[in-house]
Each structure stands twice: as C-alpha cells, then as structure tokens.
mmCIF file of the C-alpha atoms, coordinates in Angstrom:
data_MODEL
# 
_entry.id   MODEL 
# 
loop_
_atom_site.group_PDB 
_atom_site.id 
_atom_site.type_symbol 
_atom_site.label_atom_id 
_atom_site.label_alt_id 
_atom_site.label_comp_id 
_atom_site.label_asym_id 
_atom_site.label_entity_id 
_atom_site.label_seq_id 
_atom_site.pdbx_PDB_ins_code 
_atom_site.Cartn_x 
_atom_site.Cartn_y 
_atom_site.Cartn_z 
_atom_site.occupancy 
_atom_site.B_iso_or_equiv 
_atom_site.pdbx_formal_charge 
_atom_site.auth_seq_id 
_atom_site.auth_comp_id 
_atom_site.auth_asym_id 
_atom_site.auth_atom_id 
_atom_site.pdbx_PDB_model_num 
ATOM 1   C CA . MET A 1 1   ? 0.158   -0.252 -0.382 1.00 0.00 ? 1   MET A CA 1 
ATOM 2   C CA . THR A 1 2   ? 1.298   3.377  -0.271 1.00 0.00 ? 2   THR A CA 1 
ATOM 3   C CA . ILE A 1 3   ? 2.133   5.918  2.249  1.00 0.00 ? 3   ILE A CA 1 
ATOM 4   C CA . GLY A 1 4   ? -1.125  7.691  1.788  1.00 0.00 ? 4   GLY A CA 1 
ATOM 5   C CA . ARG A 1 5   ? -2.863  4.664  2.000  1.00 0.00 ? 5   ARG A CA 1 
ATOM 6   C CA . LEU A 1 6   ? -1.006  3.571  5.147  1.00 0.00 ? 6   LEU A CA 1 
ATOM 7   C CA . ALA A 1 7   ? -1.798  6.929  6.936  1.00 0.00 ? 7   ALA A CA 1 
ATOM 8   C CA . GLU A 1 8   ? -5.001  6.825  6.220  1.00 0.00 ? 8   GLU A CA 1 
ATOM 9   C CA . THR A 1 9   ? -5.633  3.166  7.495  1.00 0.00 ? 9   THR A CA 1 
ATOM 10  C CA . THR A 1 10  ? -3.266  3.623  10.521 1.00 0.00 ? 10  THR A CA 1 
ATOM 11  C CA . GLY A 1 11  ? -4.970  7.405  11.202 1.00 0.00 ? 11  GLY A CA 1 
ATOM 12  C CA . VAL A 1 12  ? -1.121  8.697  11.443 1.00 0.00 ? 12  VAL A CA 1 
ATOM 13  C CA . PRO A 1 13  ? -0.014  11.497 9.286  1.00 0.00 ? 13  PRO A CA 1 
ATOM 14  C CA . ALA A 1 14  ? 2.834   10.464 6.818  1.00 0.00 ? 14  ALA A CA 1 
ATOM 15  C CA . SER A 1 15  ? 5.226   13.112 7.856  1.00 0.00 ? 15  SER A CA 1 
ATOM 16  C CA . ALA A 1 16  ? 5.303   10.689 11.153 1.00 0.00 ? 16  ALA A CA 1 
ATOM 17  C CA . ILE A 1 17  ? 5.371   7.659  8.692  1.00 0.00 ? 17  ILE A CA 1 
ATOM 18  C CA . ARG A 1 18  ? 8.537   8.812  7.281  1.00 0.00 ? 18  ARG A CA 1 
ATOM 19  C CA . TYR A 1 19  ? 9.817   10.192 10.782 1.00 0.00 ? 19  TYR A CA 1 
ATOM 20  C CA . TRP A 1 20  ? 9.900   6.781  12.161 1.00 0.00 ? 20  TRP A CA 1 
ATOM 21  C CA . GLU A 1 21  ? 11.501  5.307  8.973  1.00 0.00 ? 21  GLU A CA 1 
ATOM 22  C CA . ARG A 1 22  ? 14.364  7.930  9.117  1.00 0.00 ? 22  ARG A CA 1 
ATOM 23  C CA . HIS A 1 23  ? 14.767  6.848  12.747 1.00 0.00 ? 23  HIS A CA 1 
ATOM 24  C CA . GLY A 1 24  ? 14.699  3.506  12.144 1.00 0.00 ? 24  GLY A CA 1 
ATOM 25  C CA . LEU A 1 25  ? 11.624  2.583  13.957 1.00 0.00 ? 25  LEU A CA 1 
ATOM 26  C CA . LEU A 1 26  ? 9.781   1.303  11.081 1.00 0.00 ? 26  LEU A CA 1 
ATOM 27  C CA . PRO A 1 27  ? 11.518  -0.475 8.280  1.00 0.00 ? 27  PRO A CA 1 
ATOM 28  C CA . GLU A 1 28  ? 12.162  1.137  5.359  1.00 0.00 ? 28  GLU A CA 1 
ATOM 29  C CA . PRO A 1 29  ? 9.848   -0.211 2.822  1.00 0.00 ? 29  PRO A CA 1 
ATOM 30  C CA . GLU A 1 30  ? 10.521  -0.845 -0.743 1.00 0.00 ? 30  GLU A CA 1 
ATOM 31  C CA . ARG A 1 31  ? 9.717   1.646  -3.802 1.00 0.00 ? 31  ARG A CA 1 
ATOM 32  C CA . VAL A 1 32  ? 7.913   1.345  -6.746 1.00 0.00 ? 32  VAL A CA 1 
ATOM 33  C CA . SER A 1 33  ? 8.272   3.689  -9.544 1.00 0.00 ? 33  SER A CA 1 
ATOM 34  C CA . GLY A 1 34  ? 9.733   5.928  -6.893 1.00 0.00 ? 34  GLY A CA 1 
ATOM 35  C CA . GLN A 1 35  ? 7.018   5.670  -4.350 1.00 0.00 ? 35  GLN A CA 1 
ATOM 36  C CA . ARG A 1 36  ? 6.756   3.828  -1.148 1.00 0.00 ? 36  ARG A CA 1 
ATOM 37  C CA . ARG A 1 37  ? 4.845   0.222  -0.816 1.00 0.00 ? 37  ARG A CA 1 
ATOM 38  C CA . TYR A 1 38  ? 4.295   -1.089 2.268  1.00 0.00 ? 38  TYR A CA 1 
ATOM 39  C CA . PRO A 1 39  ? 3.293   -4.484 3.362  1.00 0.00 ? 39  PRO A CA 1 
ATOM 40  C CA . PRO A 1 40  ? 0.126   -4.969 5.398  1.00 0.00 ? 40  PRO A CA 1 
ATOM 41  C CA . GLU A 1 41  ? 2.436   -5.495 8.500  1.00 0.00 ? 41  GLU A CA 1 
ATOM 42  C CA . ALA A 1 42  ? 3.549   -1.920 8.455  1.00 0.00 ? 42  ALA A CA 1 
ATOM 43  C CA . ALA A 1 43  ? 0.066   -1.194 9.493  1.00 0.00 ? 43  ALA A CA 1 
ATOM 44  C CA . GLU A 1 44  ? 0.497   -3.678 12.497 1.00 0.00 ? 44  GLU A CA 1 
ATOM 45  C CA . ARG A 1 45  ? 4.152   -2.177 13.472 1.00 0.00 ? 45  ARG A CA 1 
ATOM 46  C CA . ILE A 1 46  ? 2.666   1.491  13.489 1.00 0.00 ? 46  ILE A CA 1 
ATOM 47  C CA . THR A 1 47  ? -0.131  0.033  16.098 1.00 0.00 ? 47  THR A CA 1 
ATOM 48  C CA . VAL A 1 48  ? 2.679   -1.178 18.229 1.00 0.00 ? 48  VAL A CA 1 
ATOM 49  C CA . LEU A 1 49  ? 4.667   1.820  17.853 1.00 0.00 ? 49  LEU A CA 1 
ATOM 50  C CA . ARG A 1 50  ? 1.307   4.065  18.902 1.00 0.00 ? 50  ARG A CA 1 
ATOM 51  C CA . THR A 1 51  ? 0.893   1.922  22.013 1.00 0.00 ? 51  THR A CA 1 
ATOM 52  C CA . CYS A 1 52  ? 4.448   2.551  22.958 1.00 0.00 ? 52  CYS A CA 1 
ATOM 53  C CA . GLN A 1 53  ? 4.151   6.343  22.716 1.00 0.00 ? 53  GLN A CA 1 
ATOM 54  C CA . ARG A 1 54  ? 0.984   5.989  24.822 1.00 0.00 ? 54  ARG A CA 1 
ATOM 55  C CA . ALA A 1 55  ? 2.532   4.205  27.172 1.00 0.00 ? 55  ALA A CA 1 
ATOM 56  C CA . GLY A 1 56  ? 5.394   6.515  27.753 1.00 0.00 ? 56  GLY A CA 1 
ATOM 57  C CA . LEU A 1 57  ? 8.086   5.179  25.974 1.00 0.00 ? 57  LEU A CA 1 
ATOM 58  C CA . THR A 1 58  ? 10.427  7.792  24.117 1.00 0.00 ? 58  THR A CA 1 
ATOM 59  C CA . LEU A 1 59  ? 11.464  6.943  20.468 1.00 0.00 ? 59  LEU A CA 1 
ATOM 60  C CA . VAL A 1 60  ? 14.826  5.475  21.827 1.00 0.00 ? 60  VAL A CA 1 
ATOM 61  C CA . GLU A 1 61  ? 12.676  2.784  24.283 1.00 0.00 ? 61  GLU A CA 1 
ATOM 62  C CA . ILE A 1 62  ? 10.760  2.107  21.421 1.00 0.00 ? 62  ILE A CA 1 
ATOM 63  C CA . GLY A 1 63  ? 13.956  1.885  19.147 1.00 0.00 ? 63  GLY A CA 1 
ATOM 64  C CA . GLU A 1 64  ? 15.263  -0.602 21.904 1.00 0.00 ? 64  GLU A CA 1 
ATOM 65  C CA . PHE A 1 65  ? 11.853  -2.564 22.754 1.00 0.00 ? 65  PHE A CA 1 
ATOM 66  C CA . GLN A 1 66  ? 12.034  -3.803 18.796 1.00 0.00 ? 66  GLN A CA 1 
ATOM 67  C CA . ARG A 1 67  ? 15.339  -5.293 19.264 1.00 0.00 ? 67  ARG A CA 1 
ATOM 68  C CA . GLU A 1 68  ? 15.751  -8.570 20.156 1.00 0.00 ? 68  GLU A CA 1 
ATOM 69  C CA . GLN A 1 69  ? 15.165  -9.981 23.479 1.00 0.00 ? 69  GLN A CA 1 
ATOM 70  C CA . PRO A 1 70  ? 18.056  -9.584 25.392 1.00 0.00 ? 70  PRO A CA 1 
ATOM 71  C CA . GLN A 1 71  ? 18.910  -6.188 24.461 1.00 0.00 ? 71  GLN A CA 1 
ATOM 72  C CA . ARG A 1 72  ? 15.466  -4.709 25.431 1.00 0.00 ? 72  ARG A CA 1 
ATOM 73  C CA . GLU A 1 73  ? 14.924  -6.615 29.067 1.00 0.00 ? 73  GLU A CA 1 
ATOM 74  C CA . ALA A 1 74  ? 16.969  -3.852 30.408 1.00 0.00 ? 74  ALA A CA 1 
ATOM 75  C CA . MET A 1 75  ? 15.063  -1.022 29.153 1.00 0.00 ? 75  MET A CA 1 
ATOM 76  C CA . ILE A 1 76  ? 11.635  -2.986 29.525 1.00 0.00 ? 76  ILE A CA 1 
ATOM 77  C CA . ARG A 1 77  ? 12.902  -3.529 33.517 1.00 0.00 ? 77  ARG A CA 1 
ATOM 78  C CA . ALA A 1 78  ? 13.696  0.033  33.841 1.00 0.00 ? 78  ALA A CA 1 
ATOM 79  C CA . LYS A 1 79  ? 10.641  1.479  32.321 1.00 0.00 ? 79  LYS A CA 1 
ATOM 80  C CA . ILE A 1 80  ? 8.606   -1.075 34.505 1.00 0.00 ? 80  ILE A CA 1 
ATOM 81  C CA . GLY A 1 81  ? 10.195  0.892  37.567 1.00 0.00 ? 81  GLY A CA 1 
ATOM 82  C CA . GLU A 1 82  ? 9.436   4.063  36.214 1.00 0.00 ? 82  GLU A CA 1 
ATOM 83  C CA . ILE A 1 83  ? 5.567   3.228  35.984 1.00 0.00 ? 83  ILE A CA 1 
ATOM 84  C CA . GLU A 1 84  ? 5.340   1.878  39.330 1.00 0.00 ? 84  GLU A CA 1 
ATOM 85  C CA . GLN A 1 85  ? 6.830   5.085  40.556 1.00 0.00 ? 85  GLN A CA 1 
ATOM 86  C CA . ARG A 1 86  ? 4.516   6.916  38.660 1.00 0.00 ? 86  ARG A CA 1 
ATOM 87  C CA . MET A 1 87  ? 1.388   4.611  40.002 1.00 0.00 ? 87  MET A CA 1 
ATOM 88  C CA . VAL A 1 88  ? 2.797   5.729  43.632 1.00 0.00 ? 88  VAL A CA 1 
ATOM 89  C CA . ASP A 1 89  ? 2.861   9.473  42.471 1.00 0.00 ? 89  ASP A CA 1 
ATOM 90  C CA . LEU A 1 90  ? -0.530  9.291  41.211 1.00 0.00 ? 90  LEU A CA 1 
ATOM 91  C CA . GLU A 1 91  ? -2.197  7.569  43.945 1.00 0.00 ? 91  GLU A CA 1 
ATOM 92  C CA . HIS A 1 92  ? -0.185  10.309 46.161 1.00 0.00 ? 92  HIS A CA 1 
ATOM 93  C CA . ALA A 1 93  ? -1.855  12.986 43.720 1.00 0.00 ? 93  ALA A CA 1 
ATOM 94  C CA . ARG A 1 94  ? -5.209  11.336 44.053 1.00 0.00 ? 94  ARG A CA 1 
ATOM 95  C CA . GLN A 1 95  ? -5.275  10.977 48.028 1.00 0.00 ? 95  GLN A CA 1 
ATOM 96  C CA . LEU A 1 96  ? -4.689  14.377 47.893 1.00 0.00 ? 96  LEU A CA 1 
ATOM 97  C CA . LEU A 1 97  ? -7.154  16.048 45.865 1.00 0.00 ? 97  LEU A CA 1 
ATOM 98  C CA . THR A 1 98  ? -9.640  13.602 47.525 1.00 0.00 ? 98  THR A CA 1 
ATOM 99  C CA . HIS A 1 99  ? -8.873  15.102 51.030 1.00 0.00 ? 99  HIS A CA 1 
ATOM 100 C CA . ALA A 1 100 ? -8.760  18.588 49.364 1.00 0.00 ? 100 ALA A CA 1 
ATOM 101 C CA . LEU A 1 101 ? -12.095 18.081 48.268 1.00 0.00 ? 101 LEU A CA 1 
ATOM 102 C CA . GLY A 1 102 ? -13.277 17.641 52.535 1.00 0.00 ? 102 GLY A CA 1 
ATOM 103 C CA . CYS A 1 103 ? -10.946 19.766 54.050 1.00 0.00 ? 103 CYS A CA 1 
ATOM 104 C CA . GLY A 1 104 ? -12.108 23.107 55.874 1.00 0.00 ? 104 GLY A CA 1 
ATOM 105 C CA . GLU A 1 105 ? -9.112  24.385 56.330 1.00 0.00 ? 105 GLU A CA 1 
ATOM 106 C CA . GLU A 1 106 ? -8.224  27.447 54.144 1.00 0.00 ? 106 GLU A CA 1 
ATOM 107 C CA . ASP A 1 107 ? -4.562  26.479 53.420 1.00 0.00 ? 107 ASP A CA 1 
ATOM 108 C CA . ILE A 1 108 ? -4.161  22.842 52.389 1.00 0.00 ? 108 ILE A CA 1 
ATOM 109 C CA . VAL A 1 109 ? -0.773  23.046 53.685 1.00 0.00 ? 109 VAL A CA 1 
ATOM 110 C CA . ARG A 1 110 ? -1.678  23.756 56.951 1.00 0.00 ? 110 ARG A CA 1 
ATOM 111 C CA . CYS A 1 111 ? -4.010  21.138 57.469 1.00 0.00 ? 111 CYS A CA 1 
ATOM 112 C CA . PRO A 1 112 ? -2.575  18.250 60.300 1.00 0.00 ? 112 PRO A CA 1 
ATOM 113 C CA . LYS A 1 113 ? -4.036  15.432 58.454 1.00 0.00 ? 113 LYS A CA 1 
ATOM 114 C CA . PHE A 1 114 ? -2.611  16.369 54.811 1.00 0.00 ? 114 PHE A CA 1 
ATOM 115 C CA . ARG A 1 115 ? 0.729   17.387 56.814 1.00 0.00 ? 115 ARG A CA 1 
ATOM 116 C CA . ALA A 1 116 ? 0.538   13.915 58.305 1.00 0.00 ? 116 ALA A CA 1 
ATOM 117 C CA . GLN A 1 117 ? 0.011   12.216 55.135 1.00 0.00 ? 117 GLN A CA 1 
ATOM 118 C CA . MET A 1 118 ? 2.865   13.934 53.673 1.00 0.00 ? 118 MET A CA 1 
ATOM 119 C CA . ALA A 1 119 ? 4.982   13.198 56.310 1.00 0.00 ? 119 ALA A CA 1 
ATOM 120 C CA . ALA A 1 120 ? 3.980   9.158  55.230 1.00 0.00 ? 120 ALA A CA 1 
ATOM 121 C CA . TRP A 1 121 ? 4.752   9.687  51.945 1.00 0.00 ? 121 TRP A CA 1 
ATOM 122 C CA . GLU A 1 122 ? 8.138   11.117 52.486 1.00 0.00 ? 122 GLU A CA 1 
ATOM 123 C CA . THR A 1 123 ? 8.808   8.443  55.161 1.00 0.00 ? 123 THR A CA 1 
ATOM 124 C CA . ALA A 1 124 ? 7.724   5.549  52.930 1.00 0.00 ? 124 ALA A CA 1 
ATOM 125 C CA . ASP A 1 125 ? 10.042  6.997  49.835 1.00 0.00 ? 125 ASP A CA 1 
ATOM 126 C CA . ALA A 1 126 ? 12.852  7.278  52.311 1.00 0.00 ? 126 ALA A CA 1 
ATOM 127 C CA . ALA A 1 127 ? 12.660  3.510  53.152 1.00 0.00 ? 127 ALA A CA 1 
ATOM 128 C CA . PRO A 1 128 ? 15.254  1.148  51.362 1.00 0.00 ? 128 PRO A CA 1 
# 
C-alpha cells in the first residue's frame, strides 16, 4: 500500500511515518517507481509504535523495545520501575485531591491530616 493509504488506515500522518522510518522505527519500505510501498504488517508495526508512545516510551526506548529479547530486557525493566513510581505518585495525587475536596482548612498545607499524610509519603519514599 502507498504511504497515503497507510496513513489513512492507521490514522497517523504520512510525515510521522516518514519520521519513524528515518529513525529506524519502521523498516524502510520497498519502492515502486519511486513510491514507497508498504506491506500489511506496516500497519501492525504502527499500532505497536503508537501503543508504546501512549505508554510513555520515548523514541529511543521504542527502538530498544523492537530489538531482540536480551537487548530490550534492561530497558523494559527500567521502564516498569518508572511506571510503578508514577503509579505511586498518581495515587498520592489522588489522595491529596480527595482530601482537599473535603478539607475545612483554608490553607491545605496547614491541615494536620494533610501534613501527616505528606510525612508518611516522605517516610515511605526514604525507606530502602
């Protein structure tokens, strides 16, 4: 299929497809009369690329993700650690906002319950 058809099928602009090719994230397609021609698998590869981007992987990490198993394991383990920390941070944010909704203190930072929760988070973060 042409780059235009691939863009239409995947909902990704042709400029992004060319960008990913230049950076080695998509295999370079064969050319027929100078036009790029993509196999059906290219749409699947783009779905994987977009999923990885939505999951927070950088282009470098996506490149590593597409490598052979032993070469991508370190990146995957590091990314899982980042995601787990982000989940903790998001849970803290949720707790803070939920508390703030019902808190009667004019200045949330002076709220004893809020301060105790912040201290608990700091203690948990400092634990080995």
